[in-house]
C-alpha positions in Angstrom: -38.0 37.7 5.2 -39.7 35.4 7.1 -37.8 33.2 9.5 -39.0 30.0 7.8 -38.3 31.1 4.4 -35.0 32.5 5.5 -34.0 28.9 7.1 -35.2 27.2 4.0 -33.2 29.7 1.7 -30.2 28.8 3.7 -30.7 25.2 3.8 -31.0 25.1 0.3 -27.7 27.4 -0.5 -26.3 25.2 2.1 -26.9 22.1 0.4 -26.0 23.6 -3.0 -22.4 24.5 -1.6 -22.0 21.2 0.2 -22.2 19.6 -3.6 -19.9 22.0 -4.9 -17.7 20.6 -2.3 -18.0 17.1 -3.0 -17.5 17.8 -6.7 -14.2 19.6 -6.3 -13.3 16.8 -3.9 -14.1 13.9 -6.1 -11.7 15.8 -8.8 -14.8 15.8 -11.6 -15.0 17.8 -14.6 -17.5 20.5 -14.2 -19.1 19.7 -18.2 -19.6 16.0 -17.3 -22.9 14.2 -17.4 -24.5 13.0 -14.6 -24.7 9.6 -15.9 -21.9 8.0 -18.1 -22.6 8.6 -22.1 -20.3 5.3 -22.9 -19.8 2.1 -20.9 -17.5 -1.0 -22.0 -19.3 -3.8 -19.7 -18.0 -6.8 -19.4 -19.2 -10.2 -17.8 -17.0 -12.0 -15.5 -17.2 -14.9 -17.6 -15.3 -13.1 -20.5 -12.0 -13.4 -18.4 -9.7 -15.4 -18.9 -8.2 -17.5 -15.8 -4.6 -17.0 -16.1 -3.4 -18.5 -12.5 -5.7 -20.3 -10.3 -8.4 -22.7 -10.7 -11.5 -21.1 -12.1 -14.4 -22.2 -14.1 -17.5 -20.0 -15.2 -20.8 -20.1 -13.2 -23.9 -18.3 -15.2 -21.6 -15.4 -16.7 -19.4 -15.0 -13.6 -16.2 -16.7 -13.4 -15.9 -18.4 -10.1 -12.4 -18.8 -8.4 -12.1 -22.0 -6.6 -8.5 -21.7 -5.7 -5.2 -19.6 -6.2 -2.1 -20.2 -8.3 1.1 -21.7 -7.3 2.3 -18.3 -5.7 -0.9 -18.1 -3.9 -2.4 -15.4 -6.5 -5.6 -15.7 -8.8 -5.2 -13.8 -12.3 -8.0 -13.3 -14.4 -7.2 -11.2 -17.9 -9.3 -10.0 -20.8 -8.0 -9.0 -24.2 -10.2 -6.3 -25.3 -10.9 -4.6 -28.3 -8.7 -1.2 -28.0 -10.4 1.8 -26.6 -8.8 5.0 -25.5 -7.9 5.5 -21.7 -8.7 9.2 -21.6 -12.5 8.4 -22.8 -12.9 5.7 -20.5 -11.2 6.8 -17.0 -13.8 5.4 -14.0 -13.8 1.7 -13.3 -16.5 -0.4 -11.8 -15.5 -3.8 -11.0 -17.8 -6.5 -9.0 -16.7 -9.4 -6.7 -18.8 -11.9 -4.7 -18.3 -13.6 -1.7 -14.0 -12.1 -1.8 -12.8 -12.8 1.9 -11.5 -9.7 3.7 -8.2 -11.9 3.5 -7.7 -11.0 -0.1 -6.3 -7.4 -1.6 -7.2 -6.6 -4.9 -5.3 -4.9 -8.0 -6.6 -3.9 -11.5 -4.0 -4.3 -14.3 -3.5 -3.1 -17.9 -1.3 -3.0 -20.9 -1.0 -0.3 -23.7 -0.8 -0.9 -27.3 2.6 1.4 -27.3 3.9 -0.8 -24.5 2.6 -4.4 -24.9 5.3 -5.8 -22.9 5.2 -3.8 -20.0 2.0 -4.4 -17.0 0.8 -1.4 -15.5 -0.8 -2.6 -12.2 -2.8 -0.4 -9.3 -4.2 -1.7 -6.2 -8.0 -0.7 -5.5 -10.2 -0.4 -2.3 -11.7 -4.0 -1.3 -15.0 -3.7 -2.9 -17.3 -4.1 0.8 -20.5 -3.9 -0.7 -19.6 -6.4 -3.5 -19.2 -3.2 -5.8 -16.2 -0.6 -5.9 -15.2 2.3 -8.3 -12.0 3.8 -8.9 -10.8 6.8 -11.0 -8.2 5.8 -13.5 -7.8 9.0 -14.7 -5.8 9.9 -11.9 -3.2 7.2 -12.9 -0.3 8.7 -15.2 0.2 5.5 -16.8 -3.5 5.6 -18.0 -3.4 6.7 -21.7 -3.3 5.8 -25.1 -4.9 2.8 -26.5 -5.2 -0.2 -23.8 -5.6 -3.7 -25.4 -5.6 -5.8 -22.5 -6.9 -5.8 -18.9 -7.3 -7.9 -15.8 -7.5 -8.4 -12.3 -5.3 -9.9 -9.5 -6.4 -11.2 -6.1 -3.5 -12.2 -3.2 -3.1 -12.6 0.4 -2.6 -9.0 1.5 1.1 -8.3 1.4 3.5 -8.4 4.4 0.3 -9.1 6.5 -1.6 -12.5 5.4 0.5 -16.0 5.2 0.6 -16.6 1.6 -1.1 -19.8 2.3 -4.1 -19.0 4.4 -7.1 -16.8 3.8 -8.2 -18.0 0.3 -12.1 -18.8 0.2 -13.9 -19.3 -3.0 -15.3 -16.3 -4.7 -16.7 -15.0 -7.8 -15.9 -12.2 -10.4 -19.2 -10.9 -11.4 -18.3 -8.2 -14.0 -16.3 -4.7 -14.7 -17.5 -1.8 -16.0 -15.2 1.5 -18.1 -17.3 4.4 -17.8 -16.7 8.1 -19.6 -16.4 10.6 -17.2 -19.2 11.7 -15.3 -20.5 12.9 -12.2 -22.1 10.0 -10.9 -18.8 8.1 -11.9 -16.5 10.5 -10.3 -18.5 10.6 -6.8 -18.9 6.7 -6.4 -14.9 6.6 -7.0 -14.4 9.0 -4.2 -17.4 7.1 -2.0 -15.2 4.0 -2.7 -12.0 5.6 -1.7 -13.3 7.0 1.4 -15.4 4.5 2.8 -14.5 1.1 1.1 -11.6 -0.5 3.3 -8.2 -0.5 2.6 -5.7 -4.0 3.9 -3.6 -3.3 6.7 -0.3 -1.8 5.7 3.0 -1.8 7.5 2.7 2.0 7.9 2.3 3.4 11.5 -0.9 3.7 13.3 -0.1 7.2 13.2 -0.1 7.4 9.4 -3.5 7.9 7.2 -1.6 6.3 4.2 -4.4 5.1 1.6 -7.1 6.4 3.8 -5.9 10.1 3.1 -5.6 11.8 0.0 -5.6 9.5 -3.0 -5.1 10.3 -6.5 -6.1 14.1 -6.3 -9.0 13.1 -4.6 -9.5 15.3 -1.3 -9.3 13.3 1.9 -12.1 12.8 3.7 -10.5 14.9 7.0 -10.2 18.0 4.8 -13.6 17.5 3.2 -15.2 17.2 6.4 -13.7 20.3 7.7 -15.1 22.3 5.0 -18.3 21.2 5.0 -18.6 21.5 8.8 -17.6 25.4 8.5 -19.6 26.0 5.9 -22.4 24.6 8.0 -21.7 26.7 10.6 -21.7 29.5 8.7 -25.1 28.9 7.0 -26.7 28.1 10.5 -25.4 31.1 11.8 -26.9 32.9 8.7 -30.1 31.2 9.0 -30.6 32.0 12.8 -29.8 35.7 12.1 -27.2 35.4 15.2 -24.3 37.9 15.6 -21.1 37.2 14.5 -19.5 36.3 17.5 -22.1 33.0 17.6 -19.9 31.9 14.9 -17.1 30.4 17.1 -19.3 28.0 19.4 -21.1 27.1 16.4 -18.3 26.4 14.3 -17.0 24.3 17.3 -20.3 22.0 17.3 -19.9 21.5 13.6 -16.6 20.5 13.7 -16.9 18.0 16.8 -19.8 16.7 14.5 -17.6 16.3 11.2 -14.9 14.4 13.8 -17.4 11.6 15.0 -18.5 11.2 11.5 -14.8 10.8 10.4 -14.3 8.5 13.4 -17.1 6.7 12.8 -15.7 6.0 9.0 -12.3 5.0 10.8 -13.7 2.8 13.1 -15.6 1.1 10.1 -12.0 0.2 8.5 -10.8 -1.0 11.7 -13.6 -3.5 12.4 -13.2 -4.6 8.5 -9.4 -5.2 9.5 -9.5 -7.0 12.6 -12.5 -9.1 11.2 -9.7 -10.2 8.4 -6.9 -10.9 11.0 -9.1 -12.7 13.0 -9.8 -14.9 10.4 -6.7 -16.1 10.3 -5.4 -16.0 13.7 -8.5 -15.9 15.8 -8.8 -19.8 16.2 -4.2 -20.0 16.7 -2.6 -20.1 19.8 0.6 -18.1 20.7 3.1 -21.0 19.1 0.7 -21.0 16.3 0.3 -17.6 15.2 4.4 -17.4 15.8 4.6 -19.7 13.3 1.6 -18.6 10.9 3.7 -15.2 10.1 3.7 -13.4 6.0 7.3 -13.8 6.0 8.4 -16.9 7.3 11.6 -16.7 5.3 12.7 -13.7 7.1 11.8 -15.8 10.2 13.9 -18.6 8.8 16.8 -16.4 8.1 16.9 -14.8 11.5 17.0 -18.4 13.4 19.7 -19.0 11.1 21.9 -16.4 12.1 20.6 -16.6 15.8 21.8 -20.3 16.0 25.4 -19.3 14.2 25.9 -16.8 17.0 24.1 -18.7 19.8 27.5 -18.5 22.3 27.9 -14.7 21.4 24.4 -13.1 22.8 25.9 -9.6 22.6 27.9 -9.4 19.1 26.8 -6.5 17.4 24.8 -7.6 14.1 24.3 -5.0 11.1 21.8 -6.2 8.6 21.8 -4.8 4.9 18.9 -5.6 2.8 17.4 -4.7 -1.1 14.6 -2.8 1.0 13.2 -1.4 3.9 10.7 -4.3 4.6 13.0 -7.1 4.9 15.5 -5.1 6.7 13.4 -4.3 9.6 11.7 -7.3 9.9 15.1 -9.0 10.2 15.9 -6.9 12.9 12.9 -7.3 14.6 12.8 -11.6 14.3 16.7 -11.2 16.0 15.2 -8.9 19.0 16.6 -8.9 21.7 19.9 -9.4 20.3 21.6 -6.1 19.3 20.5 -5.7 15.4 20.8 -2.9 13.6 20.9 -1.4 9.9 24.5 -1.7 8.6 23.1 1.7 6.3 22.8 3.5 9.5 25.6 2.4 10.9 27.5 4.0 8.3 25.6 7.4 8.1 26.5 7.7 12.0 30.7 7.9 10.9 32.4 10.7 12.1 33.2 13.2 9.8 37.1 12.3 10.8 36.7 8.8 9.5 36.3 9.9 6.0 39.7 9.6 5.2 39.6 5.9 5.7 37.6 4.7 2.5 36.8 1.2 1.7 37.2 1.5 -2.3 39.6 -0.8 -3.3 40.6 2.1 -6.0 40.9 5.1 -3.5 37.8 7.7 -2.4 36.3 9.2 -5.0 35.6 12.9 -3.6 32.5 13.4 -5.9 30.8 10.2 -4.6 31.5 9.5 -0.9 31.8 6.1 0.2 28.4 4.0 1.7 30.8 2.4 4.0 33.5 4.0 5.1 35.9 4.3 8.7 35.8 2.2 11.6 32.5 3.0 12.5 32.1 -0.7 12.3 33.7 -2.5 15.3 36.3 -5.5 14.8 34.4 -8.4 15.2 30.9 -7.1 14.5 28.7 -9.6 12.1 27.3 -8.4 8.9 24.4 -9.8 7.5 23.8 -9.4 3.7 20.2 -10.9 2.6 19.2 -10.7 -0.9 21.9 -8.6 -2.2 23.4 -10.7 -4.5 26.1 -8.1 -5.6 27.8 -8.9 -2.4 30.1 -11.2 -2.6 32.8 -12.9 -0.5 36.4 -13.2 -2.0 38.3 -16.0 0.1 41.3 -15.0 -1.5 41.3 -11.3 -0.6 39.6 -11.9 2.5 37.0 -9.4 2.0 33.2 -8.8 1.1 32.8 -7.0 -1.6 30.1 -5.2 -3.7 32.1 -3.1 -6.7 34.8 -0.7 -5.5 33.3 -1.0 -1.9 35.3 -3.8 0.1 35.3 -4.7 4.0 38.0 -7.0 5.4 36.0 -10.3 7.0 35.8 -14.0 7.4 32.7 -15.7 6.0 30.5 -17.4 8.7 27.5 -18.5 6.6 26.7 -18.3 2.4 23.2 -20.1 1.9 20.6 -19.1 -0.9 19.8 -15.5 -0.5 21.8 -15.2 2.8 25.5 -14.4 3.4 27.0 -13.9 6.9 30.4 -12.2 7.5 32.4 -11.2 10.5 34.5 -8.0 10.0 37.8 -7.7 11.1 38.4 -4.2 10.7 40.7 -2.5 8.7 44.0 -2.7 10.7 
């Protein structure tokens, strides 16, 4: 076979294999047509404004301001349709600021009182796609859909970063190659907002709802490119390893460019809110001002005891660790982690009012808490101080102590010790 013909054949086979890899990465059905056979299409003006200030503007719904909870919500009661027949969502916004996250919501006819919500990639080019077929809740008959736009949770201050935008429209497509590949492109290239994950965790930038992550896909494409390259040039097998190294390096540069683009978008969103503020203003313009106020109350309460241990108990990890952060450099810790560190010998010192249940070890047990330690309960209404018994209790768990502060969702108690 002539060299040019061999190279052309290998290039064609490489293109075919790349298409097959992308089809697997997108999770598409092979029997699907290229274009969707059915489309449900709605203009933005068809949506009812539920929260915020909005008006119709040439077929679009222009959102001028958020609602009282800093969230704009649009809803549409649709003619009933089957979810399985329309799994691919296309949504289009105009002027959506990068400081706002976007979610899609829907209700099913079999559970009309239950609202299902899924976060969407931010539509970088104005239009985004999402494969709802990978959502377990997307089944049965759908009778209502909608969108919500809100400051990025745990990142943007609730009262900052809003700018007017327009909901242009939405579509739901039947299965197709075009729709699945568009959803894969949005998952890979449309930016996701900042999260509180470590910078070393890919999180939503990795695998998403059954789609292959870009790291795996690019690695497979690079390996296939190396194989076809060696075959096209009829190089010996020993040349495969250096060629593979070159193609993997090129794939890594491509992957790094994708990540760098997402980082630029996230940085632009942060600069839009914090860029013009000085250090004091930035400190005040945090998204969790309620937690800052709680930390300030605790710090003021213990202003004359800088070294006292503070153990915090909260409903979820975010307020727990943010309170620890805001209390730095004080000795603040997670109460649950302190309890997990209790020596086994202290298991005979239960804090259950009715004794130790051998089938359910107590969360709070033993003298792992030093007398004089301060316990902070935030948004934990099940924990109440019983003045008559001199304990703070939740169910059958009780800790002897002295109440220092009780205000709104905050309860502060000084632990007395078991003896």
